[in-house]
C-alpha positions, 0 to 999 in steps of 0.5 A: 279272558278269565283274568288270565294274562295272555303271553304273546309276542307281536301279533301272536296271542289269544284268539278273540282279543282285540289287536293292540290289547293284551286284555280289555283295558290293558294295552299290548306294549308292542302292538299299541305303538305300532297301531298308533304309528299306522294311524299317523301314516293315515293322517299323513295321506297313506292308504289303508292298504299301505298302512296294512303293508307297513304293519306286516313289514314291522312283524305285526300280525292279527291275533289269529296270526294272519297278515293285516289286510286293508279290510281287516285294518279298517274294521279294527280302526273303526272299532270304538273299543280301540279308544276305550269307548262303547258302541254309543261313544261313551267311556267304558268303565274300568278301561284304564289304558287305550290304544287311541285317545278318543279325540284321535279316534274321532278324528280318524272317523272324520278322515274316513268319512271325508275319503268316502265322500271324495271317492263317491264324488269321483265315481259320480263325476266321470262320464264314460264316452264309449259305453252303451255298445260302442266299446266291445270286447274283442274276445266275446263281442259283449259291450264294455261297461264303466268300472273301477278295479277297486274304490280308489282305482281310476275309471276303466272299461271292463267287458260285461260278458267274459270279463277278460278285457279291461282298459283305463278309460282316459287312455282309451278315450284319448286314443279314440278321440285322436283317431276320430279327429284324424279321420275328420281331417281327411279330404271328403270327411265332412261330406261323409259325416253328413251322409252318415247323419242322414242315415241316422236320421232316417233310421231314427224316423223308422224306429219312431214309427215302429215304436208308435205302432207297438200298441197296434201290434199287441192288439193284433196278437190279442185279437188273434188269440181271442178269436181262437186263431192262436194257441196260448203257447204261441200267444205268450211267445208272440207277446214276449217277442214283441215286448223284447223287440220294443225294448231293443227298439227303444234302446236303439233309438236312445242310442241313435239320438245321441248322434244328432248333437253335432254343431261342427259344420262351420268348425275349422279347428276340430282339435280346439273344438274338442277340448271345449265341446260339451260332452253330448257333442263329443259323444255324438261325434264319436258314435256317428263315426265309430261302429265299434271300438274293439278292446283286446286283452293286455298281453303284456302291454297296456298301450291302446295302440297294441290292444284296440281296433276301431271299426268305422261306420260307413254311409249306406249311399 
């Protein structure tokens, strides 16, 4: 800063300086206390976004004159110079004043690490019930995938095509489960389920046979090409189509095999069973009963009964 003192009011000053400081080693009389208070808010459970909004409400801006955003505040609060430390965590010589004491700074980094671990554990722990092609977008018919709007958001489903539809995962799954169980309480439902299971088992057998015959089909294509009965372009196209067919068949088989774990033949209280059933059994039951769960746009309402249509699977015989 060429030794020149930076004249400033809150958040307005020389571009390039570090928030909280007038110059290296000299704290800003208005900004430094606000940053310390923001850190206290974080220790008390506030989010970074909330702390950034609080700073803005107090009139504090970045040195460039912009409002604080979550990511900007995070970069600032993970900068060791805020505590008068270098990149190795050693005190900077001649740094007479600091916004945060080194012990407070290290405690803040531990808080960030703890929150990051909790977010990761939360993301990994959630098993989506309707992915794999069951939940689809009512706008473009593409599958929904498990997603979160941001790191701290609850699990949700989002269209993997147009991206126009998103819905809270727990609300959607509770809605679908309620209707699946209601269907199973209707007269003749168990018999219909048995027929559906037979259809699935028959398709699984056909797919396995089809997949097992892939090598023979590939060999036949190669033989035709080797004998000059197929031009190169046709050979490449046939190989590509056969590989895609094999890929789709394997995915379909994996999808169908999830529907075979259904130990509910002698279950009398389906609602009680659902509450304690293994994830694989619940998913198998839903996939066997439901062809598609079609999710529409919110249109002012987040309630599943206003946005969701269920296409029920029907037995072939």
